[in-house]
C-alpha positions as a Markdown table, in Angstrom:
| # | Residue | x | y | z |
|---|---|---|---|---|
| 1 | Unk | 108.1 | 133.3 | 103.7 |
| 2 | Unk | 107.8 | 129.5 | 103.5 |
| 3 | Unk | 106.1 | 128.7 | 106.8 |
| 4 | Unk | 103.6 | 125.9 | 106.3 |
| 5 | Unk | 100.4 | 125.7 | 108.5 |
| 6 | Unk | 98.3 | 122.6 | 108.7 |
| 7 | Unk | 95.0 | 123.3 | 110.5 |
| 8 | Unk | 92.6 | 120.6 | 111.4 |
| 9 | Unk | 93.2 | 118.7 | 108.1 |
| 10 | Unk | 91.4 | 115.4 | 107.4 |
| 11 | Unk | 91.3 | 113.0 | 104.5 |
| 12 | Unk | 88.5 | 110.6 | 104.0 |
| 13 | Unk | 88.1 | 107.9 | 101.3 |
| 14 | Unk | 85.0 | 105.9 | 100.4 |
| 15 | Unk | 85.1 | 102.6 | 102.2 |
| 16 | Unk | 83.4 | 100.4 | 99.6 |
| 17 | Unk | 82.5 | 100.2 | 96.0 |
| 18 | Unk | 79.0 | 101.6 | 96.6 |
| 19 | Unk | 80.4 | 104.6 | 98.5 |
| 20 | Unk | 79.0 | 103.5 | 101.8 |
| 21 | Unk | 81.2 | 104.2 | 104.8 |
| 22 | Unk | 84.4 | 106.2 | 105.0 |
| 23 | Unk | 88.0 | 105.3 | 105.6 |
| 24 | Unk | 89.8 | 108.1 | 107.6 |
| 25 | Unk | 93.4 | 108.4 | 106.4 |
| 26 | Unk | 94.2 | 111.6 | 108.1 |
| 27 | Unk | 92.2 | 112.7 | 111.1 |
| 28 | Unk | 92.1 | 116.4 | 112.2 |
| 29 | Unk | 95.9 | 117.0 | 112.1 |
| 30 | Unk | 97.2 | 120.4 | 113.1 |
| 31 | Unk | 100.7 | 121.7 | 113.3 |
| 32 | Unk | 103.1 | 124.4 | 111.8 |
| 33 | Unk | 106.4 | 124.0 | 110.0 |
| 34 | Unk | 108.5 | 127.1 | 110.5 |
| 35 | Unk | 110.3 | 128.9 | 107.7 |
| 36 | Unk | 113.5 | 127.0 | 106.9 |
| 37 | Unk | 112.8 | 124.1 | 109.2 |
| 38 | Unk | 113.4 | 120.5 | 108.4 |
| 39 | Unk | 110.4 | 118.5 | 109.7 |
| 40 | Unk | 110.1 | 114.8 | 109.2 |
| 41 | Unk | 106.8 | 113.0 | 109.3 |
| 42 | Unk | 107.3 | 109.4 | 110.4 |
| 43 | Unk | 105.0 | 106.5 | 111.2 |
| 44 | Unk | 104.2 | 102.9 | 110.2 |
| 45 | Unk | 102.6 | 101.9 | 106.9 |
| 46 | Unk | 99.0 | 103.2 | 106.7 |
| 47 | Unk | 99.6 | 106.0 | 109.3 |
| 48 | Unk | 98.6 | 108.7 | 106.8 |
| 49 | Unk | 102.0 | 110.4 | 106.4 |
| 50 | Unk | 102.3 | 110.2 | 102.6 |
| 51 | Unk | 98.6 | 111.2 | 102.3 |
| 52 | Unk | 99.3 | 114.3 | 104.4 |
| 53 | Unk | 102.3 | 115.2 | 102.3 |
| 54 | Unk | 100.4 | 114.8 | 99.1 |
| 55 | Unk | 97.7 | 117.1 | 100.4 |
| 56 | Unk | 100.4 | 119.8 | 101.0 |
| 57 | Unk | 101.6 | 119.2 | 97.4 |
| 58 | Unk | 98.1 | 119.4 | 96.0 |
| 59 | Unk | 98.1 | 115.8 | 94.7 |
| 60 | Unk | 95.3 | 114.8 | 97.1 |
| 61 | Unk | 92.1 | 116.8 | 97.8 |
| 62 | Unk | 91.6 | 117.9 | 101.4 |
| 63 | Unk | 88.3 | 116.6 | 102.9 |
| 64 | Unk | 88.3 | 119.3 | 105.6 |
| 65 | Unk | 90.7 | 121.8 | 107.2 |
| 66 | Unk | 93.1 | 124.2 | 105.6 |
| 67 | Unk | 96.7 | 124.2 | 104.5 |
| 68 | Unk | 98.6 | 127.5 | 104.1 |
| 69 | Unk | 102.1 | 128.1 | 102.6 |
| 70 | Unk | 103.3 | 131.5 | 103.6 |
| 71 | Unk | 100.3 | 133.8 | 103.8 |
| 72 | Unk | 98.3 | 131.8 | 101.2 |
| 73 | Unk | 95.6 | 129.2 | 101.8 |
| 74 | Unk | 96.5 | 126.7 | 99.1 |
| 75 | Unk | 93.5 | 124.3 | 99.3 |
| 76 | Unk | 92.2 | 125.3 | 95.9 |
| 77 | Unk | 95.5 | 126.2 | 94.2 |
| 78 | Unk | 97.0 | 123.9 | 91.6 |
| 79 | Unk | 100.1 | 121.9 | 92.5 |
| 80 | Unk | 102.3 | 123.8 | 90.1 |
| 81 | Unk | 101.3 | 127.1 | 91.5 |
| 82 | Unk | 101.9 | 126.3 | 95.2 |
| 83 | Unk | 105.6 | 127.0 | 95.3 |
| 84 | Unk | 106.5 | 123.4 | 96.2 |
| 85 | Unk | 108.7 | 120.8 | 94.6 |
| 86 | Unk | 108.4 | 117.1 | 95.4 |
| 87 | Unk | 110.9 | 114.2 | 95.3 |
| 88 | Unk | 109.1 | 110.9 | 95.0 |
| 89 | Unk | 110.0 | 107.4 | 96.2 |
| 90 | Unk | 110.4 | 106.0 | 92.7 |
| 91 | Unk | 112.2 | 109.2 | 91.4 |
| 92 | Unk | 109.6 | 109.6 | 88.5 |
| 93 | Unk | 112.2 | 110.2 | 85.9 |
| 94 | Unk | 111.4 | 110.2 | 82.1 |
| 95 | Unk | 113.4 | 107.2 | 80.7 |
| 96 | Unk | 113.6 | 108.7 | 77.2 |
| 97 | Unk | 115.1 | 112.0 | 78.4 |
| 98 | Unk | 118.6 | 112.8 | 79.4 |
| 99 | Unk | 119.5 | 113.9 | 82.9 |
| 100 | Unk | 119.7 | 117.5 | 81.7 |
| 101 | Unk | 116.2 | 117.4 | 80.1 |
| 102 | Unk | 114.7 | 115.6 | 83.1 |
| 103 | Unk | 116.0 | 118.3 | 85.4 |
| 104 | Unk | 114.8 | 121.1 | 83.1 |
| 105 | Unk | 111.4 | 119.8 | 82.1 |
| 106 | Unk | 109.3 | 120.8 | 85.1 |
| 107 | Unk | 110.9 | 124.3 | 85.2 |
| 108 | Unk | 110.2 | 124.9 | 81.6 |
| 109 | Unk | 106.5 | 123.9 | 82.1 |
| 110 | Unk | 105.9 | 126.1 | 85.2 |
| 111 | Unk | 108.0 | 129.3 | 84.4 |
| 112 | Unk | 108.8 | 131.7 | 81.6 |
| 113 | Unk | 112.5 | 131.6 | 82.2 |
| 114 | Unk | 114.8 | 131.8 | 79.2 |
| 115 | Unk | 116.5 | 128.6 | 78.0 |
| 116 | Unk | 119.9 | 130.0 | 79.1 |
| 117 | Unk | 118.6 | 130.7 | 82.6 |
| 118 | Unk | 117.0 | 127.2 | 82.8 |
| 119 | Unk | 120.3 | 125.6 | 81.7 |
| 120 | Unk | 122.3 | 127.7 | 84.2 |
| 121 | Unk | 120.0 | 126.5 | 87.0 |
| 122 | Unk | 120.3 | 122.9 | 85.9 |
| 123 | Unk | 124.1 | 123.0 | 85.8 |
| 124 | Unk | 124.3 | 124.7 | 89.2 |
| 125 | Unk | 122.0 | 122.0 | 90.7 |
| 126 | Unk | 123.9 | 119.2 | 89.0 |
| 127 | Unk | 127.2 | 120.5 | 90.5 |
| 128 | Unk | 125.5 | 120.7 | 93.9 |
| 129 | Unk | 124.4 | 117.1 | 93.6 |
| 130 | Unk | 127.7 | 115.9 | 92.1 |
| 131 | Unk | 126.2 | 114.7 | 88.8 |
| 132 | Unk | 127.6 | 117.3 | 86.5 |
| 133 | Unk | 129.2 | 114.6 | 84.4 |
| 134 | Unk | 125.9 | 112.7 | 84.1 |
| 135 | Unk | 123.9 | 115.4 | 82.4 |
| 136 | Unk | 123.8 | 113.8 | 78.9 |
| 137 | Unk | 123.1 | 110.3 | 80.2 |
| 138 | Unk | 119.6 | 108.7 | 80.4 |
| 139 | Unk | 118.2 | 107.3 | 83.7 |
| 140 | Unk | 118.6 | 103.7 | 82.6 |
| 141 | Unk | 122.4 | 104.1 | 82.6 |
| 142 | Unk | 122.5 | 105.6 | 86.1 |
| 143 | Unk | 122.7 | 103.9 | 89.4 |
| 144 | Unk | 120.0 | 104.2 | 92.0 |
| 145 | Unk | 121.9 | 106.8 | 93.9 |
| 146 | Unk | 122.5 | 108.9 | 90.8 |
| 147 | Unk | 118.8 | 108.7 | 89.9 |
| 148 | Unk | 118.0 | 109.9 | 93.4 |
| 149 | Unk | 120.3 | 112.8 | 92.9 |
| 150 | Unk | 118.7 | 113.7 | 89.5 |
| 151 | Unk | 115.3 | 113.7 | 91.2 |
| 152 | Unk | 116.5 | 115.9 | 94.0 |
| 153 | Unk | 118.3 | 118.2 | 91.5 |
| 154 | Unk | 115.1 | 118.5 | 89.5 |
| 155 | Unk | 113.4 | 119.9 | 92.6 |
| 156 | Unk | 116.3 | 122.2 | 93.4 |
| 157 | Unk | 116.2 | 124.0 | 90.0 |
| 158 | Unk | 112.6 | 125.1 | 90.6 |
| 159 | Unk | 113.8 | 127.1 | 93.7 |
| 160 | Unk | 110.6 | 126.3 | 95.6 |
| 161 | Unk | 109.4 | 127.7 | 98.8 |
| 162 | Unk | 109.0 | 124.2 | 100.2 |
| 163 | Unk | 110.7 | 120.9 | 99.5 |
| 164 | Unk | 108.5 | 117.8 | 99.9 |
| 165 | Unk | 110.2 | 114.4 | 100.0 |
| 166 | Unk | 108.3 | 111.2 | 100.1 |
| 167 | Unk | 110.6 | 108.3 | 101.2 |
| 168 | Unk | 113.2 | 109.3 | 98.7 |
| 169 | Unk | 115.9 | 106.9 | 100.1 |
| 170 | Unk | 113.8 | 103.7 | 100.5 |
| 171 | Unk | 115.1 | 102.2 | 97.2 |
| 172 | Unk | 118.8 | 102.6 | 98.1 |
| 173 | Unk | 121.0 | 100.1 | 99.8 |
| 174 | Unk | 121.9 | 100.7 | 103.5 |
| 175 | Unk | 125.4 | 102.3 | 102.9 |
| 176 | Unk | 124.2 | 104.7 | 100.2 |
| 177 | Unk | 121.1 | 105.5 | 102.2 |
| 178 | Unk | 123.3 | 106.7 | 105.1 |
| 179 | Unk | 125.4 | 108.7 | 102.7 |
| 180 | Unk | 122.4 | 110.4 | 101.1 |
| 181 | Unk | 121.0 | 111.3 | 104.5 |
| 182 | Unk | 124.1 | 113.4 | 105.0 |
| 183 | Unk | 123.8 | 114.9 | 101.5 |
| 184 | Unk | 120.1 | 115.9 | 102.0 |
| 185 | Unk | 121.1 | 117.6 | 105.3 |
| 186 | Unk | 123.8 | 119.5 | 103.5 |
| 187 | Unk | 121.4 | 120.6 | 100.8 |
| 188 | Unk | 119.0 | 121.9 | 103.4 |
| 189 | Unk | 121.7 | 123.9 | 105.2 |
| 190 | Unk | 122.9 | 125.3 | 101.9 |
| 191 | Unk | 119.5 | 126.3 | 100.6 |
| 192 | Unk | 117.9 | 127.3 | 104.0 |
| 193 | Unk | 114.5 | 126.3 | 102.6 |
| 194 | Unk | 111.6 | 124.5 | 104.4 |
| 195 | Unk | 111.8 | 120.8 | 104.1 |
| 196 | Unk | 109.0 | 118.3 | 104.8 |
| 197 | Unk | 110.3 | 114.8 | 104.7 |
| 198 | Unk | 108.2 | 111.6 | 105.0 |
| 199 | Unk | 109.7 | 108.2 | 106.0 |
| 200 | Unk | 108.8 | 105.0 | 107.8 |
| 201 | Unk | 112.4 | 104.8 | 109.0 |
| 202 | Unk | 112.7 | 106.2 | 112.5 |
| 203 | Unk | 116.5 | 106.4 | 112.2 |
| 204 | Unk | 116.2 | 108.7 | 109.2 |
| 205 | Unk | 113.7 | 110.9 | 111.2 |
| 206 | Unk | 115.9 | 111.1 | 114.3 |
| 207 | Unk | 119.2 | 111.9 | 112.5 |
| 208 | Unk | 118.0 | 114.4 | 109.9 |
| 209 | Unk | 115.3 | 116.5 | 111.5 |
| 210 | Unk | 114.9 | 119.7 | 113.4 |
| 211 | Unk | 111.6 | 118.3 | 114.6 |
| 212 | Unk | 109.8 | 115.0 | 114.1 |
| 213 | Unk | 106.0 | 114.5 | 113.8 |
| 214 | Unk | 104.9 | 110.9 | 114.6 |
| 215 | Unk | 101.7 | 109.7 | 113.1 |
| 216 | Unk | 99.6 | 106.6 | 113.8 |
| 217 | Unk | 96.3 | 105.8 | 112.3 |
| 218 | Unk | 96.0 | 109.3 | 110.8 |
| 219 | Unk | 96.6 | 111.1 | 114.1 |
| 220 | Unk | 99.6 | 113.0 | 115.4 |
| 221 | Unk | 101.0 | 111.2 | 118.5 |
| 222 | Unk | 103.8 | 113.6 | 119.3 |
| 223 | Unk | 105.8 | 116.5 | 117.7 |
| 224 | Unk | 109.2 | 117.5 | 119.1 |
| 225 | Unk | 112.9 | 117.5 | 118.6 |
| 226 | Unk | 114.6 | 114.2 | 118.2 |
| 227 | Unk | 115.9 | 114.5 | 121.8 |
| 228 | Unk | 112.4 | 115.2 | 123.1 |
| 229 | Unk | 110.8 | 112.3 | 121.2 |
| 230 | Unk | 113.4 | 109.8 | 122.4 |
| 231 | Unk | 113.8 | 110.9 | 126.0 |
| 232 | Unk | 110.3 | 112.1 | 126.8 |
| 233 | Unk | 107.9 | 109.9 | 124.6 |
| 234 | Unk | 104.4 | 111.2 | 125.0 |
| 235 | Unk | 102.8 | 107.8 | 125.0 |
| 236 | Unk | 103.5 | 104.1 | 124.7 |
| 237 | Unk | 103.2 | 104.1 | 120.9 |
| 238 | Unk | 105.9 | 106.7 | 120.5 |
| 239 | Unk | 108.1 | 104.9 | 123.1 |
| 240 | Unk | 107.9 | 101.6 | 121.3 |
| 241 | Unk | 108.2 | 103.1 | 117.7 |
| 242 | Unk | 111.3 | 105.2 | 118.4 |
| 243 | Unk | 114.5 | 103.4 | 119.3 |
| 244 | Unk | 116.5 | 100.4 | 118.1 |
| 245 | Unk | 116.3 | 98.0 | 119.8 |
| 246 | Unk | 112.8 | 99.0 | 120.9 |
| 247 | Unk | 112.0 | 100.0 | 124.5 |
| 248 | Unk | 111.4 | 97.2 | 126.9 |
| 249 | Unk | 107.9 | 97.2 | 128.5 |
| 250 | Unk | 106.6 | 95.4 | 131.5 |
| 251 | Unk | 103.0 | 95.3 | 132.8 |
| 252 | Unk | 103.2 | 96.3 | 136.5 |
| 253 | Unk | 100.9 | 97.2 | 139.3 |
| 254 | Unk | 101.7 | 100.2 | 141.5 |
| 255 | Unk | 101.0 | 99.9 | 145.3 |
| 256 | Unk | 102.5 | 102.2 | 147.8 |
| 257 | Unk | 106.1 | 102.7 | 146.5 |
| 258 | Unk | 106.4 | 99.4 | 144.7 |
| 259 | Unk | 106.1 | 98.4 | 141.0 |
| 260 | Unk | 105.3 | 94.7 | 140.8 |
| 261 | Unk | 105.9 | 92.9 | 137.5 |
| 262 | Unk | 105.5 | 89.1 | 136.8 |
| 263 | Unk | 109.2 | 88.5 | 137.4 |
| 264 | Unk | 110.4 | 91.3 | 139.7 |
| 265 | Unk | 109.6 | 94.1 | 142.0 |
| 266 | Unk | 111.0 | 97.6 | 141.7 |
| 267 | Unk | 111.0 | 100.0 | 144.7 |
| 268 | Unk | 110.5 | 103.7 | 143.9 |
| 269 | Unk | 111.9 | 106.5 | 146.0 |
| 270 | Unk | 109.3 | 108.3 | 148.1 |
| 271 | Unk | 109.5 | 111.4 | 145.9 |
| 272 | Unk | 109.0 | 109.4 | 142.7 |
| 273 | Unk | 106.2 | 107.3 | 144.2 |
| 274 | Unk | 104.4 | 110.5 | 145.2 |
| 275 | Unk | 104.6 | 111.8 | 141.6 |
| 276 | Unk | 103.1 | 108.6 | 140.4 |
| 277 | Unk | 100.4 | 108.7 | 143.1 |
| 278 | Unk | 99.4 | 112.2 | 142.1 |
| 279 | Unk | 98.7 | 111.1 | 138.6 |
| 280 | Unk | 97.2 | 107.7 | 138.9 |
| 281 | Unk | 96.2 | 107.1 | 142.6 |
| 282 | Unk | 96.9 | 103.9 | 144.5 |
| 283 | Unk | 96.8 | 100.4 | 143.1 |
| 284 | Unk | 97.1 | 101.3 | 139.5 |
| 285 | Unk | 97.8 | 99.2 | 136.4 |
| 286 | Unk | 100.7 | 100.6 | 134.5 |
| 287 | Unk | 103.4 | 99.7 | 131.9 |
| 288 | Unk | 107.0 | 100.2 | 132.9 |
| 289 | Unk | 109.3 | 101.2 | 130.1 |
| 290 | Unk | 113.1 | 101.0 | 130.1 |
| 291 | Unk | 115.4 | 101.4 | 127.1 |
| 292 | Unk | 117.9 | 98.6 | 126.4 |
| 293 | Unk | 120.9 | 100.9 | 126.9 |
| 294 | Unk | 119.6 | 101.9 | 130.4 |
| 295 | Unk | 119.7 | 98.4 | 131.7 |
| 296 | Unk | 123.1 | 97.4 | 133.2 |
| 297 | Unk | 124.6 | 94.2 | 134.6 |
| 298 | Unk | 124.7 | 94.6 | 138.4 |
| 299 | Unk | 126.2 | 92.8 | 141.4 |
| 300 | Unk | 124.0 | 90.4 | 143.3 |
| 301 | Unk | 122.3 | 92.2 | 146.1 |
| 302 | Unk | 122.2 | 95.5 | 144.3 |
| 303 | Unk | 119.1 | 97.5 | 145.1 |
| 304 | Unk | 116.3 | 96.7 | 142.7 |
| 305 | Unk | 118.4 | 93.9 | 141.2 |
| 306 | Unk | 116.6 | 91.5 | 138.9 |
| 307 | Unk | 117.7 | 87.9 | 138.5 |
| 308 | Unk | 117.5 | 86.5 | 135.0 |
| 309 | Unk | 119.2 | 84.3 | 132.4 |
| 310 | Unk | 120.7 | 85.1 | 129.0 |
| 311 | Unk | 118.8 | 83.5 | 126.1 |
| 312 | Unk | 120.6 | 85.0 | 123.1 |
| 313 | Unk | 123.7 | 87.2 | 122.5 |
| 314 | Unk | 123.6 | 89.2 | 119.3 |
| 315 | Unk | 126.8 | 90.9 | 118.3 |
| 316 | Unk | 126.4 | 94.2 | 116.3 |
| 317 | Unk | 130.0 | 95.5 | 116.1 |
| 318 | Unk | 130.8 | 98.0 | 118.9 |
| 319 | Unk | 127.8 | 96.7 | 120.9 |
| 320 | Unk | 126.2 | 93.5 | 121.9 |
| 321 | Unk | 122.5 | 92.9 | 122.3 |
| 322 | Unk | 121.5 | 90.6 | 125.1 |
| 323 | Unk | 118.1 | 88.9 | 125.1 |
| 324 | Unk | 117.1 | 87.9 | 128.6 |
| 325 | Unk | 114.5 | 85.4 | 129.7 |
| 326 | Unk | 111.9 | 87.1 | 131.9 |
| 327 | Unk | 108.5 | 86.0 | 132.8 |
| 328 | Unk | 105.6 | 88.0 | 131.4 |
| 329 | Unk | 107.4 | 89.4 | 128.4 |
| 330 | Unk | 108.4 | 88.0 | 125.0 |
| 331 | Unk | 111.9 | 89.2 | 125.4 |
| 332 | Unk | 113.9 | 91.7 | 127.4 |
| 333 | Unk | 116.6 | 93.5 | 125.4 |
| 334 | Unk | 119.8 | 94.9 | 126.9 |
| 335 | Unk | 122.5 | 96.9 | 125.0 |
| 336 | Unk | 126.0 | 96.5 | 126.3 |
| 337 | Unk | 129.5 | 97.3 | 125.1 |
| 338 | Unk | 131.0 | 94.8 | 122.6 |
| 339 | Unk | 133.5 | 93.5 | 125.1 |
| 340 | Unk | 130.7 | 92.3 | 127.4 |
| 341 | Unk | 130.1 | 88.7 | 126.3 |
| 342 | Unk | 128.3 | 86.4 | 128.7 |
| 343 | Unk | 127.5 | 82.9 | 127.6 |
| 344 | Unk | 124.0 | 81.7 | 126.6 |
| 345 | Unk | 122.1 | 80.3 | 129.6 |
| 346 | Unk | 124.4 | 82.3 | 132.0 |
| 347 | Unk | 122.6 | 83.6 | 135.1 |
| 348 | Unk | 122.7 | 87.4 | 135.1 |
| 349 | Unk | 121.8 | 90.1 | 137.6 |
| 350 | Unk | 120.5 | 93.3 | 136.0 |
| 351 | Unk | 119.1 | 96.6 | 137.2 |
| 352 | Unk | 118.3 | 100.1 | 136.0 |
| 353 | Unk | 118.1 | 103.6 | 137.5 |
| 354 | Unk | 114.9 | 105.2 | 138.6 |
| 355 | Unk | 115.6 | 108.3 | 136.5 |
| 356 | Unk | 115.5 | 106.1 | 133.4 |
| 357 | Unk | 112.2 | 104.6 | 134.1 |
| 358 | Unk | 109.1 | 105.6 | 132.0 |
| 359 | Unk | 105.7 | 104.8 | 133.3 |
| 360 | Unk | 102.6 | 104.6 | 131.0 |
| 361 | Unk | 99.0 | 104.4 | 132.1 |
| 362 | Unk | 97.8 | 101.1 | 130.8 |
| 363 | Unk | 94.3 | 102.3 | 129.9 |
| 364 | Unk | 95.4 | 105.0 | 127.4 |
| 365 | Unk | 99.2 | 104.6 | 127.0 |
| 366 | Unk | 100.0 | 108.1 | 128.3 |
| 367 | Unk | 103.5 | 108.7 | 129.8 |
| 368 | Unk | 102.6 | 109.8 | 133.3 |
| 369 | Unk | 106.3 | 110.7 | 134.2 |
| 370 | Unk | 107.0 | 113.0 | 131.2 |
| 371 | Unk | 108.0 | 116.5 | 132.3 |
| 372 | Unk | 105.2 | 119.1 | 132.6 |
| 373 | Unk | 105.7 | 120.1 | 129.1 |
| 374 | Unk | 103.9 | 122.5 | 126.7 |
| 375 | Unk | 106.1 | 121.6 | 123.8 |
| 376 | Unk | 105.2 | 118.0 | 124.1 |
| 377 | Unk | 101.5 | 118.5 | 123.8 |
| 378 | Unk | 99.9 | 116.9 | 120.8 |
| 379 | Unk | 98.0 | 119.2 | 118.5 |
| 380 | Unk | 95.7 | 116.9 | 116.5 |
């Protein structure tokens, strides 16, 4: 069993040289990672994601709470005895050792396997990673991608209960990073082992994971499948963090059935307006969110049409990003097919469907239109 349970875990650091005050890096986090699951922890710099991973690994002490792997509470168990293997951002390879020795070193230290068995595991892992012809080379003669494969292979040979990966692709170029995402997914499928993966890159999180845990300022904001995270963001932070380009947001007031922004009014259906009213009452201050791909160019006179002007067109291959001038927001982003090419300063009419609208309470950022959902509840 390689189920990981994180229960009310916190990490506090001294806030000053004299020890007065505390910095909260991780704040009462609780969630489970199921046996064989690929879970990605994602968040901005300083959100506590790497600290949480290092506590699972045993490289950071836990200030409070418990971490269990399988049926064992591992708070006081040494890192080498936890049944985990970690792949670091900087690969952490010994420059004076060959690839073969780098991959074998940790296994020799933590097991009593024979030399023949160690070498068999190394060669099997090297073949899986496609570096069998690099075993006698030293790290300095390998490319970044090859070094990443060595670091991953070193974790594989240990046959751990849990793989921990701390931003392992951040030092690679964009093309190789995309390729290695596929490779890591393949490894996970082949091994069937629990993976906990940390990244600041929301694209990595959304493309690789069974589930995603989003952290901000040491607290879990939402845990769910990539589809749940994208389509039903729990709050304004998640909505803004996930998606490229980011979700458009407009400060609006709700009155009757009308959402009024600085530059437009949007009329809700009676049914949708009633749902909003049940959650926030009348005359509420809200934030309207709409993803760039959900805004479309409309005919003049279309219901809920918004008159605007094109500021910048940004071509990105198969799509174009349109940046519109709208009062009350820094920019409004629209994603359209690559053959849609209005000229800068052209007048445009745009609109969006009610079903694609997200509404967030301005006071706390909660998405008031998210489905009644147990699986979206934050446990933190």
